[in-house]
N, C-alpha and C positions, 0 to 999 in steps of 0.2 A: 907383208909389205913388198912392194915392187922395187926393182933397181931404178934409180933416178936416171932420166934420159939426159946424156951429156949434150951440151950445146953443139948444134950442127951435126949431131950423130943420132940416128934413129935407133932406139933401144930394142932389145928383145925382152921377152918375159923372163922372170927370175928362174923359172923351172923349165919352161917350155919355149923353145925358140920359135919365133914367127918369121914371116917373110920380111927380109931386109930390103928396104926400099931406099934408094939413094936420093939425095937432094935433087940431082939432075932429073931423075925420073918424075919426081913430084912437080918440078917446074914445067916440064914438057906437057905433062897431063893437064896442068892448069891452063897452059896456052891453048891446048886443043879445045878445051871446053869453052873458052871465051869466044870462039868463032861461030858458035851456034847462033842462028838468027833468033833474035828475041821474039819477033812476031810469030815465027813458025812455032816456037816453043809454046807460046801462049795459046796459039790456036789448037795445038794438039791436046793441051791439058784443060783448056777452058780458063786458064789463069790470065790475069791481066797484070802485066808488070807495070807498075806505076812509076811516078817520078819520086825523087827523094823527099818531096814535100808531103807525101802521104804514104801510108803503109802499102807495100807491094804484096798483092794477094797471089798466093801460089797454091796450086792444087795437085802437082805431081813431082816426082823425084827429080826428073831431068831439069825442070825449071828451077827447082830449089837449088840444085847443085850449081846450075849456071849463075843464078842470081848471087849466091854466096861466094863463089870462087872468082867472079869477074870484078875487075876494078871499075865499078859502075856507080859508086856513091850510094848504093842501096844498102841501108842498115836496118830498115824497119820492115819486117815480113809478117804477113798473116797467112795462116794455112786455111785453105777452103775445103780441104778434104783430108782423109787419112792418107799418110804417105809411108810407103815401104822403101827403105833404102836398098839399093843393089850394089852400091860401091861407097867409097869414102867421099867426104867433102872437105877440101882444104880451104879454110877461110882465107880470103884474099889478104895478103900481107899488109895492104894499105888501109884496111878497115880498122878503125880504133874502137868501134862499137858495133854490136850486132844484137838486134831484138827479133825474136821469133815468138809470135803469139799464135799458139795452136788453135785458139778458138774452140777448144773442146775436142779437137781431133787427135788421132793417134799417130805417133811417129814410131815406126818399127825399124830396128837396125837390120843391116844385111846379114847374110849367113856366111859371108866370105871374110877371110883374113881376121877371124875372130880373136886371134892372139896378137894382132898388130896394134901398135900405138897410133897408126894412121888409118884405122879401119872404120872410123866413124867421122863425125864432124869435129875438126880439130883446128887449133891455131898453132902455127909453127913459124918461127923466124919472122914474126909480124909485129905491128905496132898496136895490137889489140889491147884494150884497157877494160872494156865492159861488155859482158854478155848478159842479156835479159831474156830468159826462157820462161814462158808462162802459158798457163791454160792448156795443157796437153797431157795425154797419156803417152808414156814411152815404154816400149818393149825392147829390152836390150839383150845382146848376145856377146858383146865385147867387154873385156874387163879393164879397158882403159877409159871407160865412161862414154856416154853418147856425145858429150861436148868436152873434148880433151884439150887441155892447155899444156903444151910441152914444156919441159923443164927450163928451157932457155928463156922463157918469158917470165917476167916478174911483175907482181902487183896487179895482175888481172883479177877483176872482180866479177864473179858470176852470181847473178840474181835469179833465183828460181821462185816462181809464184804459181801456186795451184798446179803442182806436178804430181802425177800418179805414175811412179816408176817401178818397173820390175825388171831386174837384170843383174848381171854379175857385179857391176860396180857403177855407182852413179856419178861420182865426181873424181876427176884426176886433175888437180890444179895445185901442184906442190908448193909453189911460191906465190900464191895468190889468196884470194878471199872468196868465201862462199856465203851468200845471204839467202835465207829462206823466208818467204812471206806468204800470206794467204793460207791455203790448206794444201799441205803436201803429204804424200804417202810414199815412202821409199822402202822397197823390199828387195833384198839381195836374193835373186833366184835365177832360174834358167827357163824363161817362158817360151823361148823359140826353139822348139825341137830339142830341148835339153842341151842346147849348145852353150859353150863358154865355161869359164872357171870362176867360181865365186871368190872374190877378194874383198878388200876393204870397201866399205860403203862410200866413204868420203876420204880423199887424201888432199889436204890443203894446209895452209898456214893458219888461217883464221876462219872460224865458223860463227855466223850469227843467225839465230832462228827467231822468227816472229810468227804470230798467228798460230795455226794448228799444224802440228808436225807429228807424223807417225812413222816409225822406222822399225823394220824387221830385218835383223841381220842373221842370216841363216847358215853361217859357216863357222866352224870351230877353228879354222885355220888362220884367221886374221882378225884384227881389231876393227870395230865398226868405224871409228873416226881416228885417222892418223893426222896429227898436227905437226908440220915440219918447222924446223928452226928458222930464225931470221936469216936472211941473205940479201945482200945488196940494199935496196931501198925498202925491202919488206921487213916489217917489225916483228916483235916476238909473237909467237903463236897464242891463240886464244880460242875459247869456246864460250860464246855468249848466247844465253836465252833471254830474249827481250822481255820487257815488262808486259805482263798480261798474256804471254804466250802459253800454249798448251802443248807439251811435248811428251810423247809416249814412245819409249824405245824398248824393244825386245831383242837382246843380243845373245847369240850363242857363241860368240867369239871369246878369246882369252881375256878381253877387256872391252869396255865400251869406248874409252878414249886413250889414245897413246900420244905421247909427246916426249921429246928429250927432257930428262929430269930437270926440275928447277927452272923451266923456261916458260911454260904455258900458264895462262890465267883461265880459271873457270868462273863464270858468273851466271847465276840464275836471277833474272830481273824481278822487279817488284810485282807481286800478285801473279807471278807465273806459276804454271804447274809442270812438274817434271816427274814422270813415272817411269821407272826403269826396272826391267827384269833382266838380270845379267847372269850369264853362266859363271862369271867370276868377277874380278874387281871392276869398279867403276873407272878408276884411273890405273893404267898399267904401270906408269911411273909417276913420280911425285909432281903434282901441280905446284906451281910457284905460289899462287894465291887462289884460294877458293872462297867464293862468296855466295851465300843464299840470302837474297835481299828481302826487304820488308814485304810481308804478306805473301811470300811465295810458299808453295806446297811441294814437297818432294817425298816420294816413296821409292825406296831402293830395295828390291828383293833379290838377294843373291842366291843362286841355285847351287853353284859349285862349292867345293871345299878346299880350294887352293889355300896355301898358307900366306899368300901375299895379301897385304892389308887392302881393305875395300877402298879406302880413300887415302893414299899417301899424299903428304903435302910438305913443302919445304919452308915456306915463309909464314903465310897467314891462312887460317881457316876461320871464317866468320859466318855465324848465323845471326842475321839481323832481327830486330823486333818484329814480332807477329809472323815470322817465317815458321813453317812447319817442316820438320825433317825427320823422316822415319827410315831407318835402315835395319834390315833383318837378314840374318844369315841362317843357314840350315843347322839342324841339331848337331851335325857332325863337323861343324865349322872349326877351323883352327886358326883363322886369320883375325887380326885386329880390325877394328872399324876405321880408326884414324891413326896414322903413324907419321910422325914428323921425321924429317931426314936431314935437317940443317940446324945447327946451333942457333939458339935465340928465336926459334919459331914461336908464334903466338896463336893461340886458339881463343876466339871470342865467342862466347855463347851469350848473345845480347837479347835477353827477354823474348825468346821464340814463343810463338803461340803454342807449339807442341814440339817436343824433342823426344824421340824414342830411338836410341842407338843400342841395338841388341847384338852383341858379338856371338852369343850362343855357344854351343859346344861345351866340352868339359875340360878342355886343356887350359893352357896358360894365356890364351888369347883374351884380350880385354877391349874395352871401348877405346881407351887412349893408350898409345905406346910411344915412348920417345926413342927414336933411333939414334939421335945425337943430342946430348945435353947442351945447355939447359933449355927447357920448354916452359912457357907460361900459359896456363889455361885460366881464362877469366870467365867466371859465371856472374852475369849482371842482371839484377832486377828479376829474379825468378820467383814467380808466385809460389811454385812448388817444385821440389826436386826429390827424386827417389833413386836409390841405389840398390841394385839386385846383385847378390853375390853369385858365385859360380854354380851353386847347387839350387838356386831359387828359380824355378820355372813357372812360378805362379804370376799373377798380375798384381801382387802386393809386395812392395819393396821391403827389403830388410830394414832400411833406415830411410826416413823422409824428413824434410825440413820445409818450412814455409818462409816466404819473404826473404829469400837468400841472395846475398851478393858476397862473392868471395873469390880469391885467386888461389890457384894451386901451382906450385913450382916443382917441375920435374928436374931435379938437379943431377940426376944420373940416368943413364940409358935404362929403358925398361918401362914397367908399368906403374911404378910407385911415384908418389908425389906428396908434397907437404902443403897443407893449407896455411896461407900466409896470415900474419897479424892483421887485425882490422876486419876479419870476417864477420858478416852480419847474417843473422837468422832470427826468426821469431822466438826460437827457444834458446838463442844465445849459446849454442853448444856445437855449432857446425865445425868450428876450428878444431875441436878435440875429438869429434866423432866421425867426420867424413874421411874415408880411406879410399883414395883413388885406385889403389891396387886391387880393391875388392869389386871394382865396377865392371862386372860382366855385362851389365845392362844399365843404362842411365835413362831415366824419363824426366822430363820437365813439363810443367804447365806454365804458360806465360801470362802476363798481365792481361793480354787481349782475351785469352780464353776465359779467364776467371771473370773479367769484366763483362764479356759477351754473355756468359751464363747468367750473371746477375741481371743484366739488362733484359735478356730474353725472358727471364722468369717474372718480369714485371707485367708481361703481356699474356693474354689468353693463349692457350696452347703453346706457351713459351715461344711465341713467334710475333715479332714486331709488325709483320705484314697484316696481322689481324686488325691492327689499329684500335685495339681495345685492351685496356689493362684489367688485370684480375681484381676481384673484390678485395683480395688480401694485400694489394699494393697500397703502400702508405708512403707518407713523406719520409719515414724512417728507412724503408727499403730503397726508395729512390736516392736518399742521401748516402746510404751504404754503397749503392751501385755507383754513385758519383765519385766516391772516394776511390773505387776500383778503376773507374774510367780515368780519373786524374793520374793514376799510377801508370797508365799505359804509355809506353815510350814511342810507339809507332804513330807518327802524326796522322797518316791517312786513316788507319784503323780507328784511331782515337776520334777523328772527325765523324766517321760513320757511327761509332758507338754514341758519341755525344748527340748526334742528330736523333737517334732512336730514344736516347734518354731524355732529350728535350721534349720529344713528342709524348713520352710517358708523363713528364711533368705537366705538359699542357693538358693531357687527359685527366690527370689527377686534380689539376687546378679546376678544370671544368666540373669534375665530380664534387670536389670540395666546395666549389661555389654553390652548387645545388644544395649540398648537405649543409653548408654554412648558412645559406639563406633559411633553411628549415630550422637550424639552431637559432638563427637570429629571430625568426618568426616566433619560435617557442619562448625565447627570452623576452621579446617585446610583448607577446600575449600575456605572459606571466606578470610582467611589470604593469601592464594596463589593467589587467583583472584585479591585481592587488590594490589598486587605487579605490576600488568599490567595496561596499559591504558584502560579506560572504564571498569576496573575490568574484563577484558577478556584476558586470555592467548593467544587467537587466534589472537590478535593484534600483538603479537610477539614484543611488545615494553613495556618496564617497565616505571613506572611513575618516574617523577623527584624526588619524595619523597622516592622512594624505595632505601633503603640502606642495609648494611650488617646486621644491627640489625633487620630490618624487615624480612629479609630472614631467619636469625637465629631463630627468634620467630616463623615464619611459619614452619621451620624445626622441632622444638620441637612439634608443633601441629601435623605435619605429622607423626613424630615418634610415637605419641601416638595412631594413628589409627591402628586397628588390622586386618581389612579386607584387605587381600593382594592385591586384584584387585584394589580396590579404592586407596589403599596406593601407588601402582605402578604408577597410572595415576597422582596422586598428586605429587609424587616425580619427575616424568618426567617434569611436568610444573615448579616445583620448581627448578629443575636443569637448565632449560632453563632461568629462571629468574636470576639464579646465573651467567650463561654464559653472559647474557646481561649486568649484573652489572659489571662483570669482564672487559668486553669490555669498558664499560663507565668509569670505574675506571682507566683503562689504558689510555684512552683518556684524562680523567680529570687530571691524574698525569702529563702527558706531557704538558697539558695546564697550569697546576699549575706551572710547572717548567718554562714555557715561561713567565707566568705572574710575577713570582718572579724575573726572570732575568730582565724583562722590568721594573718592579717596582724599583729594585735596581739601574738600570742605570738612571732612571728618577730622583729618590730621590737624587742620588749622584750629580746631577747638582746643587742642592740647598744647601744653608747654613744649617749646622747641618743635612744634608740629609733629610730635611723636606720641601716639597713644601709650607707648611703653612707659612714658613718664608717670602715667596714672594721675596726672594733675592737669586740670583745665586752666586755660588762660584767665586772667582777671577780666578780660573783655568778653569772654564767652558768656552768651546769654541765651534766653529761650529762643529769640528770633534766629540766632546763628544755628542753634540746634535744629529748629524747624526747617530752615533752609537746607541744611545738610540732609535732613530726613527725606525731603522731596527728591534730592539727587540720588540717595540710596534707593528709594522706591523705584527709580527708573532703571536701575541695574537689573539685568535678566539672569545673569549667571548665579545659580543658587549658592554655590560655595563662596564666591566672592561677596555676594550680597550678605550672606550670613556673617562673614567676618566684619564687614563694614557696619552691619547693624549691631554687632556685639560691641564694637568700639563706640558707636553712637549711643547705645544704651548706657555704656559706662559713663560717657560724657554727661548724659542726662542725670544719671545717679549722682555724679559729682556735683552737678549744678544744683540738683535738688538738695543734696547734703549741704552745699554751701548756702543756699537760700534758707534752708531750715536753721542752720547755725547762725546766720545773720539775724534771723527773726528771734531766735532764742537769746542771742547776745543782746539784742535791742531790749528784749523783755527783762533780761538780767540787769542791764544797765539802768533801765527805768525803775525797776524794783529797788535796786541798790540806791539810786539817786533819791527816790522817794523816802526810803528808810533813813538815809543820812540827813536829808533836808529836814525831815520831821523831828530830828533831834534838836534842831535849833529854833529859836524864836522866829515866828513868822515863816517857819519852814525855809529859812535862808541862812546858810552858813556865814554869810557876810555880816550878820548881826553879831557874830562872835560871842553868842550867849545861848546856852542851851535852855530848853524848857524845864520847868519845875518837874514835869513828869518824866523827864529823861532819866533813866537809871541804867544800871549795868546791863540788865537783861536787854533793854532796848538797843544799847550799843553792841552787845554781843550778837543780837539778831541782825543788826545792820552789817556787822563784820562778816557774817556768813554770806550775806547777799553781795557784799563787795568782793569777797573771795571768789564768788562764782563768776565775776566779770572776767572776760578774756582780753579785752582791748587794754593794753598796758597803759596807754595814755589816760584813757577814761578812768581805769582802775586806780592809777596813781593820784589823780585829782580827788576821787572819792575817798581814797585812803587818807589823803592829807586832811580832808574835812572831817573824816571819822576820827582820826588821831586827835584833832583839835577838840572834838566833842568829848573824847576820853579824858584829855587833859582838864577840860573845864569841869567834868564830872568828878575827877580825882580831887581837884582843888576844892570843890564844894563838899565832897565827902570828908576830906581831911579836916576841913574847917569845922565840921559838925560832929566829929567823933571825939570821945574821951580816950584817955590812955588805955584803959581796959579794952575799949572797942578797937583801938588801933592794934593792940597786941593780938586780939582775937582774929582780926582781919588778916594781920600778917601771918599768924599761925595757920589760919585756914588756907591762905594762898600758898604757904610753904608746903603744908601737908599734902595739898591737892597735886603737888608736882610728883608725888611718889605713889607707887602702887598701894592700893588699899588705903590711900591717904595717910600712910605711915612711913615716916623717914626711916624707921627701923628696918623696913624691907630692903633698904639700900638699892632700890630699883625704881627708876622713874617711869612714869606712864609713857605710852607711845605718843600721847597727845602733848606731852611736855615739850615745849620748844623754847627758843630764846625769848620770844615775846612774853610767854607766861612767867619765865624766870625774871625777866626785866620788870614785869608788873609786880611780882612778889617782892622784888628788891625795893621798889618804891615804898611798898607797905612796911617792909622791915626798916627802911630808912626813917619812917615816921614814928617808930617806937622810941620812947624816951629812956625806959629802964634799960641800963646797959647790960645787966645780967641776962635779962630775957632776950634783948636784942642780939647778944653774943651767941646765945644758943640757936636763935632763929637764923643768924648769919651763917653759923656752922652748917646747919642743915641745908641752907640755901646754897652755900658754896659746894656742899656735896652734890646737890642736884646739878649744879653747873658742871662739876667734874664728870658726872655721869652723862650729861648731855654732850659734853665735849668728846667723851669717849665714843658715845653713840654716833655723833656727827663724823668723827674720824673714821669709825667703822663703815658708816654709810658712804662716806666719800670714797673709801677704798673699794667698797662694793660697787659704787656708782662707776668708779674708774674701770673696774673689771667688766661691768656690764657694757659700758661705753666701748671698751676695747673689743669685747666679744661682738657687740652689735656692729661696730665698724668693720671688723673682719668678716662677719657674716654678710653684711650689706654689700661689701665690696666684691663679693663673689658674683653678684647679680648685675645685670645691665642697669645703668643709671643709679647704681648703688641702692636698688630697691627690690626687695624680694617679691613685691607685688607684681613686678614685670614678669615673674615666672620664667625668666631666661637668664642663664649665666653668661658671664663675659667669655670672649674667646680666650682670654688669658687665664681663666680659672682652670686650675689643674688639681691633681690629688694632693700635692704638697700644700697648696693654698687651703684646701678643705681641712687637711689634717692640722694645719696651724690654727685655723679658726676653731676646730674641735677642742684643742687644748685650752683656748681662751674661754670657751663656753663651759668647759669642765670646771673652771675656777669660779664661776658665778655661783653665789650662795642662794639668792632669791629663787625659790623653786618655780614660781610662776614665770618670772622673766626667763629663767633658764629653760623652762619647757618651751616657751615661744621661740627662743633662739635655736634650741635643738630642732624644733619643727622646721624652721627655715633652713637650717644647716642640712637636715636630712633631705630636704627638697633639692638643695644644691647638689648633694651627692647623687640623687636620682637622675638629675639632669646631666651631670657629668658622665654617669654610667651610660645613659642613653646616647650621649654624644660620642663617647668612646666606642660604643657598639656600632653607631652609625659610621664613624670614621673607619673602623675595621671593615664594615660592610662596604663602604665606599672604596676603600683600598682594594678589597677583593674584586669589586666591580671594575675598577680601573685596570687592575692587572688582567682580568679576564678579557676585557675589551682590547687592551694593548696587545695581548697574545693573539687574539683573533685577527686583529688588523695586521700585525706584523707577519703572520703566517700566510697572508695573501700575497706577500712579496717574495722575490728570490732572496735566499739566505735569511729569510725572516727579517728583512731590513727595508723599510719604505725608502731609504736613501738610495737603493738600487734603481728605483723608478721603473721596475719591471715586475709585473705580476707573474706568479708561477703558472705553469701549464695546467696545474690542477685547480687553479682558482676559477670558480664559477659564480654565477649570479646567486646561487643558493648560499655559497660560503660568504659572499658579501652581505647578503640579507641577514645571515646569522650574526655577522660582526656588527651590523647596524643596530640590531636589537640590543646587543651588549653595550654599544656606545650610547644608545638612547637611555640606558639605565644609569649612566654616570651622572653625578650631581655637580661635581666641580666644573664650573663653566670654562675655565682656562684649559684644563686637561681635556674636557669634552671637545672643545674647539679644535685642539691639535689632532685628537683622534679622528674627528669628523673630516678634517682637512686631508689626512692620509687616506681615510676610507673613500672620500670623494675622488681622490686621485686613482685609487685602485679601480673604482667604478669607471672612470674615464679610460683607463688602460684596457679594461675588459671590453668596454664598448668599442674601442679602436680595434681590438683583436677580433671581436665578433664581426665588425664591418669589413675587415680585410682578410678574413679566412679564405685561403685559396689563391691569394695574390702573391706573385713572386716579387720579393723586394731585393735590392742589391745585396743585403746581408745574407739572403737565401742562396 
């Protein structure tokens, strides 16, 4: 560092005294130069000194000196040739601005007064505010810089653009600002006869670097950049590398940047690059605030082994999202990487793309060291962080964590620190396992790096520039990459990643669209083919199971196909299926009408219009049956026709039976009427006189004929007449018999009531009934002998008792039979076993109850018939129960198959599973088709149809990004 030049006093060098020039001498020299004729100067050099409105072109040193030193208003100079200085140039004190555009030429400093602060182009005791130096090569010999701003001037801004400098020192502007732009290369060296002494590269208050900047600082005796403290109107020192700049510095000095501690700010701009090779520390003293901004890249390679920290900082040290910071020290290093010097300093590691801070060495030096407590170190949104201990020289950290956000408090001076509560990591253990004092090296990977890798790996060669995604790229890998991109905290990097990711999505959508159409084609082809026999449209015959729903479902799948050629062929086959279905439907409609007409005609032959009654209506006749036969004959469905014919044949049987019975009844009535009439005179009961030939045999014969009559009204009239004939015969017989004959007749009538015609058997004949007893009573009543009459009456009374007992037993048996018959009948439809169908209410309890009643019946014949009907009811119940069990199994299988098409196995989610395919829907359809219960089947079909709709929608939208995606 040089001594500062006091105001109005020209300084000497710190070590080596230079020529002391007084202010008066400078003033006289300046006045002498201004008297040079401008025209003659131009003529000698070929330069043309222009007006202030345009650049003044200068091609020689004398003209350059004259133009700069004169109070001429000229501030814009262009060099037309290389210029070698032979003396100093004192910028006119009234010039506030000076622009020198070298136009690619070289400016060479003089070989005289090389240790003087007034040996080059300098500003002293002037109103200078801005110097613009650009587009030139400068060869230096003086170490007060080619464009010196003396200490008495404050706030002068020097703008350097496209400068290639070699010399002892490039900038001396202690209380001003230096800006670099374009492409600059600054080398501290001695290019002119090895003249000069190497010093600082730049001495100023504020440095701003834009564009490309390369610096080689080739002295161990001074810092490359010295930043001086605020004075007067000049603010705090700073060192700023602008957004997008590329800076490369190779420094052999004791540090790269020096400033008074806790005063200067250092900032690396967004997306800038900063590569440093330094003999020792980057900052000789503590920077106040250090910032590595978003997207920047920094590599610091320290060569020396000084114990001073690489980057001391007093207030804040910040690495912003997507920044990359790598700092490496040699194996023999003893210095910390970052050391804080003021209490309450804060270090923020905010999701850098890459952080690699390697203190190296084997001593106590670490990545972080607190010079003054307390210090807070914030690690935010780190995709990965690894810690290497002092002995670990591999590339594998001793401990590592993912997805980490945590803070460490250094509450005491030194390297130790405590992880604060609320620490986050994927393993949830960073608070208890992270030890700052062990951190000889810390590496982190940021969300940008992780996301970039994921995005890159979507593309061929892992390069989005190929504009082609890998075959292995899927929606899952894109979604996974999206989550990583979403986690990126740097907005610019996130935008770039999102652009690449969006392109990957577009490419995947395009591929999916092609693949999806192939899937849609396959689904549509399958659906169309399955409409036809053998799944082949070439058969030109549709399956029996093909209906409008199947065609409509196939149409939706065909509609979803985008390839026009494939779609046209599918539509052609589908249209043919529709034609064939329409033809079949027309045929079926006609057949249905014929079946309905025939069914109506057949049903109307029976009571209640139900063949199950097994009884035809009274109005049913042969004409009605013949008319129904014609309608049945018109039916073409074999199974339906057979059932109709069966019912019609039964009606015919019933009509035939009825007609036969009517004929038989008529014959019975006629025979009975003839027999009864012929008992009377003139064959007329109205004569109330029987023929002489009428006897008991004739009456008995007539009785048999009357008994055969079924019509109750006719039978009652015949019986009335027959009873009258019996009365008349009895009266005649009684009048003609003697006492003996009356006793014999009575004895015979009484005896014939008993088995073997013997009252002693004490058992009456099966044929004995109340009528025969009543007839015998009349004969007993006619006997006169009281003793005979009493015996006869005793036997007759016994016959009456036996008959009463039998009648009582028969009544009980009849009641049992009737109860059993009723119980059995009520198991069947219409209470008729002939329907061969049990009621819906018939169950095992009802059958068991009927069985008990049947068991009580005594008559074996009746009992056998009842048991036969009951056994049939049991068979029908068993069959129904088996069918119900089978139906339940079918329903459960169908319900399970339908449910499993949907998310969570619930149709109510209205979302089908990703695994649901046309095949799984077809399988479910077959199971639903087997269900018999129409209500259950309808609900299952409704859910299945919805699954088909959702699958069709998915098939038609595969590859399309929706808001939900």
